[in-house]
C-alpha positions as CSV (number, residue, x, y, z in Angstrom):
1,M,185.0,58.7,19.7
2,T,185.1,56.0,17.2
3,I,185.1,57.2,13.6
4,N,183.1,54.7,11.5
5,R,182.5,54.8,7.7
6,R,179.4,56.9,8.0
7,H,181.7,59.7,10.1
8,F,184.3,59.6,7.5
9,L,182.1,60.2,4.6
10,Q,180.0,62.9,6.4
11,G,183.4,64.7,6.9
12,A,184.8,64.1,3.5
13,A,181.7,65.7,2.2
14,A,182.1,68.7,4.1
15,L,185.2,69.5,2.7
16,P,185.6,72.5,0.8
17,A,185.8,72.4,-2.9
18,A,189.4,73.8,-2.8
19,A,190.5,70.5,-1.5
20,A,189.5,68.6,-4.6
21,I,192.2,66.2,-6.1
22,V,194.7,67.9,-8.6
23,P,194.2,66.3,-11.9
24,A,196.6,63.7,-12.9
25,T,197.5,66.1,-15.8
26,A,198.5,68.7,-13.6
27,N,202.4,70.0,-14.7
28,L,204.4,69.8,-11.3
29,A,207.2,71.4,-13.0
30,N,205.8,74.5,-14.4
31,A,207.3,77.5,-14.0
32,A,205.3,78.8,-11.1
33,A,206.5,75.6,-9.1
34,P,209.9,74.4,-10.7
35,L,211.2,71.2,-9.0
36,V,213.7,72.1,-6.1
37,G,216.1,69.1,-6.8
38,Q,217.6,68.9,-3.1
39,Q,216.5,67.8,0.1
40,V,215.8,70.1,3.2
41,P,218.3,69.7,5.9
42,G,217.9,66.2,7.8
43,I,216.9,67.2,11.3
44,Y,215.2,65.2,14.4
45,R,214.8,66.7,17.6
46,F,214.0,64.8,20.6
47,T,214.5,64.9,24.4
48,V,216.6,62.8,26.7
49,G,215.7,63.5,30.5
50,D,216.5,67.3,30.6
51,A,218.8,67.1,27.5
52,E,217.7,68.2,24.4
53,V,219.0,66.4,21.2
54,T,219.0,66.9,17.6
55,A,219.9,64.5,15.1
56,L,221.7,66.0,11.9
57,L,221.9,64.1,8.7
58,D,225.3,64.7,7.0
59,G,224.1,63.2,4.2
60,H,224.4,59.5,2.7
61,L,227.1,57.2,1.2
62,D,226.5,54.6,-1.5
63,F,228.5,51.6,0.2
64,G,229.5,49.0,-2.5
65,T,229.2,45.2,-1.4
66,E,232.9,44.7,-2.2
67,L,233.8,46.5,0.7
68,I,232.2,44.0,3.0
69,N,234.5,41.3,4.2
70,D,233.9,37.6,3.1
71,L,230.6,38.5,2.1
72,D,227.8,35.6,1.5
73,E,225.7,37.2,-1.1
74,A,222.6,35.0,-0.2
75,K,222.7,35.6,3.4
76,A,223.1,39.3,2.6
77,A,220.0,39.3,0.1
78,E,218.0,37.3,2.7
79,A,218.7,39.6,5.5
80,M,218.0,42.9,3.3
81,A,214.8,41.3,2.4
82,K,213.9,40.5,5.9
83,N,214.7,44.1,7.0
84,M,213.0,45.6,3.9
85,Q,216.1,47.4,2.8
86,P,216.6,47.6,-1.0
87,M,219.9,47.7,-2.7
88,M,220.7,50.8,-4.8
89,N,222.4,49.6,-7.8
90,G,224.5,46.9,-6.2
91,S,225.3,49.3,-3.1
92,L,223.8,49.9,0.2
93,R,223.0,53.4,0.9
94,I,224.3,54.3,4.5
95,P,223.5,57.8,6.3
96,V,226.2,59.7,8.1
97,N,224.8,61.3,11.3
98,G,226.0,63.7,13.8
99,Y,224.3,64.6,16.9
100,L,223.9,68.0,18.9
101,V,223.1,67.8,22.5
102,N,221.9,70.8,24.7
103,S,222.4,70.1,28.2
104,G,222.2,72.5,30.9
105,G,222.9,75.3,28.2
106,R,225.9,73.9,27.1
107,L,226.2,72.8,23.3
108,T,227.9,69.3,22.7
109,L,228.5,68.0,19.2
110,I,229.2,64.3,18.9
111,D,230.9,63.8,15.5
112,A,231.3,66.7,12.9
113,G,230.3,65.0,9.4
114,T,232.5,65.2,6.3
115,A,232.4,68.7,4.9
116,Q,233.8,68.3,1.2
117,L,236.0,65.2,1.8
118,M,233.5,62.7,0.9
119,G,231.7,63.9,-2.3
120,P,228.4,65.8,-3.2
121,T,225.9,63.5,-1.4
122,L,227.7,64.4,2.0
123,G,228.7,67.6,3.9
124,K,225.2,68.8,5.0
125,L,225.9,68.9,8.7
126,E,226.7,72.6,9.1
127,S,223.8,73.7,7.0
128,G,221.6,71.6,9.5
129,L,223.0,73.4,12.5
130,A,222.3,76.8,10.7
131,A,218.6,75.6,10.2
132,V,218.3,75.0,13.9
133,G,219.7,78.1,14.8
134,V,223.1,77.2,16.0
135,Q,226.5,78.9,14.8
136,P,229.5,76.8,15.0
137,S,231.0,79.4,17.2
138,D,228.1,78.3,19.7
139,I,229.4,74.8,20.3
140,D,231.2,74.1,23.4
141,T,232.3,70.8,23.0
142,V,233.2,68.1,20.0
143,L,233.3,64.5,21.1
144,L,235.0,62.4,18.3
145,T,234.1,58.8,18.2
146,H,237.0,58.3,16.3
147,I,239.2,60.1,13.5
148,H,237.7,58.9,10.1
149,P,236.8,61.6,7.7
150,D,233.2,61.2,7.9
151,H,233.5,62.1,11.4
152,S,236.2,64.5,11.4
153,G,235.9,66.0,8.1
154,G,233.7,68.9,9.4
155,L,235.9,70.1,12.1
156,V,237.8,72.3,9.6
157,N,236.7,74.5,6.5
158,G,238.1,74.4,3.0
159,E,241.4,76.6,4.1
160,G,242.1,73.8,6.9
161,K,241.0,76.3,9.7
162,A,238.9,75.0,12.6
163,V,235.2,75.3,12.3
164,F,234.2,75.3,15.9
165,E,236.4,78.2,16.9
166,N,235.2,78.2,20.4
167,A,234.8,74.3,20.9
168,E,237.1,71.9,22.9
169,L,237.9,68.7,21.1
170,A,237.4,65.5,23.1
171,V,239.0,62.1,21.5
172,S,240.4,58.8,23.0
173,K,244.1,59.1,23.7
174,T,244.5,55.6,22.0
175,E,242.7,57.0,18.9
176,W,244.9,60.3,18.7
177,D,248.2,58.4,19.3
178,F,247.5,55.8,16.5
179,W,246.9,58.5,13.9
180,Y,249.7,60.9,15.2
181,D,252.4,58.1,15.3
182,D,254.8,58.7,12.3
183,S,256.2,55.2,12.7
184,I,252.6,53.6,11.9
185,L,252.0,56.1,9.0
186,A,255.6,55.1,7.6
187,G,254.7,51.6,7.8
188,V,251.2,51.5,6.2
189,P,250.5,50.8,2.6
190,D,250.6,54.2,0.4
191,G,246.7,53.7,-0.2
192,N,246.1,53.9,3.2
193,K,248.4,57.1,4.1
194,P,245.7,59.7,2.9
195,F,243.5,58.5,5.8
196,F,246.3,59.6,8.1
197,H,247.1,62.7,6.5
198,M,243.0,63.5,6.7
199,A,243.0,62.6,10.4
200,R,245.9,65.1,11.0
201,N,244.7,67.9,9.0
202,T,241.2,67.9,10.4
203,T,242.1,67.4,14.1
204,S,245.6,69.6,14.5
205,P,244.0,72.9,14.5
206,Y,242.3,71.9,17.7
207,R,245.9,71.0,19.5
208,N,245.5,74.0,21.9
209,R,241.9,73.0,23.2
210,L,242.3,69.4,22.9
211,K,241.3,66.8,25.6
212,L,242.6,63.6,25.3
213,I,240.3,60.8,26.9
214,E,241.6,58.1,29.4
215,G,239.6,56.2,31.6
216,E,235.6,56.6,32.1
217,G,235.4,59.9,34.0
218,E,232.9,62.8,32.5
219,V,234.1,64.2,29.6
220,A,231.3,66.8,28.7
221,A,228.0,67.8,30.5
222,G,226.4,64.5,31.1
223,F,228.7,62.5,29.0
224,T,230.9,59.4,30.1
225,P,233.1,57.8,27.2
226,L,232.7,53.7,26.8
227,A,236.0,52.3,24.8
228,L,234.8,50.2,21.8
229,P,237.8,49.2,20.0
230,G,237.9,47.3,16.7
231,H,236.8,49.5,14.0
232,T,239.8,51.7,15.1
233,P,242.1,51.5,17.9
234,G,240.4,54.2,20.1
235,H,236.8,54.1,18.8
236,T,234.7,55.5,21.6
237,G,230.9,55.5,22.3
238,Y,229.5,58.0,24.6
239,M,226.8,57.6,27.1
240,L,224.5,60.5,27.9
241,N,222.7,60.6,31.4
242,S,220.5,62.9,32.3
243,G,217.4,62.9,34.7
244,D,216.5,59.6,34.9
245,E,217.1,58.7,31.2
246,S,220.2,57.7,29.3
247,L,221.2,57.5,25.4
248,L,224.5,55.7,24.4
249,F,225.8,57.1,21.1
250,W,227.8,54.3,19.7
251,G,229.7,55.6,16.7
252,D,230.5,53.1,14.2
253,V,229.3,50.0,16.0
254,I,226.8,49.4,13.0
255,H,227.5,50.6,9.4
256,M,224.5,48.5,7.6
257,T,221.6,48.6,9.8
258,G,219.8,45.8,7.6
259,L,222.8,43.6,7.5
260,Q,224.7,43.7,10.7
261,F,222.0,43.2,13.5
262,T,221.2,40.0,11.6
263,H,224.9,38.8,10.8
264,P,226.7,40.6,14.0
265,D,230.0,39.0,12.9
266,M,229.8,40.8,9.2
267,T,232.8,43.4,9.1
268,I,233.9,45.9,6.3
269,V,237.1,46.7,5.0
270,Y,237.4,49.8,7.1
271,D,237.3,47.8,10.3
272,M,241.1,48.0,11.4
273,D,240.7,44.7,13.5
274,P,237.7,42.7,12.3
275,V,237.8,40.0,14.8
276,Q,238.0,42.6,17.7
277,T,235.1,44.4,15.8
278,A,232.8,41.8,15.9
279,Q,233.4,40.8,19.1
280,T,233.0,44.4,20.6
281,R,229.3,44.5,18.5
282,R,228.3,41.3,20.0
283,N,229.4,42.6,23.6
284,L,227.6,45.7,23.4
285,M,224.5,44.5,21.7
286,D,224.0,41.9,24.4
287,R,224.5,44.9,27.0
288,A,222.0,47.0,25.2
289,A,219.5,44.3,24.9
290,A,219.9,43.2,28.5
291,D,220.0,46.8,29.9
292,N,217.1,48.1,27.1
293,L,219.5,50.9,26.5
294,L,218.2,53.6,24.0
295,V,221.1,53.7,21.3
296,T,221.8,55.7,18.4
297,G,225.0,55.7,15.8
298,A,226.4,57.5,13.2
299,H,225.2,54.9,10.7
300,I,221.9,53.7,11.7
301,D,219.0,54.9,9.6
302,F,218.2,58.2,10.2
303,P,217.7,59.6,12.9
304,G,219.1,56.6,14.5
305,L,216.9,55.9,17.5
306,G,215.9,52.7,19.2
307,R,216.7,49.8,20.9
308,V,218.2,46.4,20.4
309,H,216.5,43.0,20.9
310,R,218.0,39.5,21.0
311,D,216.9,37.4,18.2
312,G,218.2,34.0,18.6
313,D,222.1,34.0,18.0
314,A,221.6,37.8,16.3
315,Y,219.7,40.7,17.2
316,R,216.8,43.0,15.9
317,Y,216.9,46.6,15.8
318,Q,213.5,48.6,16.8
319,A,213.5,52.2,15.7
320,A,211.8,54.3,18.4
321,P,212.2,57.8,17.6
322,W,208.5,58.9,18.1
323,Q,208.5,58.1,21.8
324,Y,211.1,60.7,22.5
325,A,210.0,63.6,20.1
326,L,209.2,67.1,21.2
């Protein structure tokens, strides 16, 4: 049925008086309805084949532009305007996402958020799990894309004990060996040593149920790993195959949605090998565009679900969460 202006006006006239617009003078912060001052848990649930995926927002971090390598401010401003993403007091607001996958009745968590390691705007992943009725003890496997604190922090509680008490922890052997190499730790600048301590403190409680990934065999129900080195030596993506559909969880291939699709060679100070990072990004986005892959990531704007398209010598991201929502 076509809804024209006459239909619309007739419908509006039929609305009950209770639906009238609230006067602008209404006090939204009165005693009966105080302002809450915080968000509800960030949750987005969708399906990939027979698997049910829940995106979980751990929170956000404000990323200063001084952390971008060799920043061209004019190009950055142009890209941000093109992608309609504003700066927040000289910073980029970046989400931190984790993903829960129910595949064949087994629960797999991809990355565990930050817990309390990175400030009050983060650490919400566990409350997101609770909001969807999942307890940490229900998780069968945790897949880490890499061992940075915004991915591994949520593995332990404030006492340093394992949060996911029944879960197997799977991570690249290359990644594990890097962070646990005492000779590497001894040689890094003092300012970088806390990253090694956090990496060890958050993962060592899982030593007795640890799967170190080598090769491309299945690592959890429906998941195969994909080596994506550069950001860290063992940075890993995970491809979920379910039914006739697939989804690639690519970790930190992208940190800044508004910049790095337009400028794929742009790197940040936390990329351990910037040259390799940029090359890995281009290779993967070429593949994603050519194969029409559905992708998501830890820092793509929540819920981080979409496809990559070529745009000259760069790329364009098309969000598509509505296509897969329940």
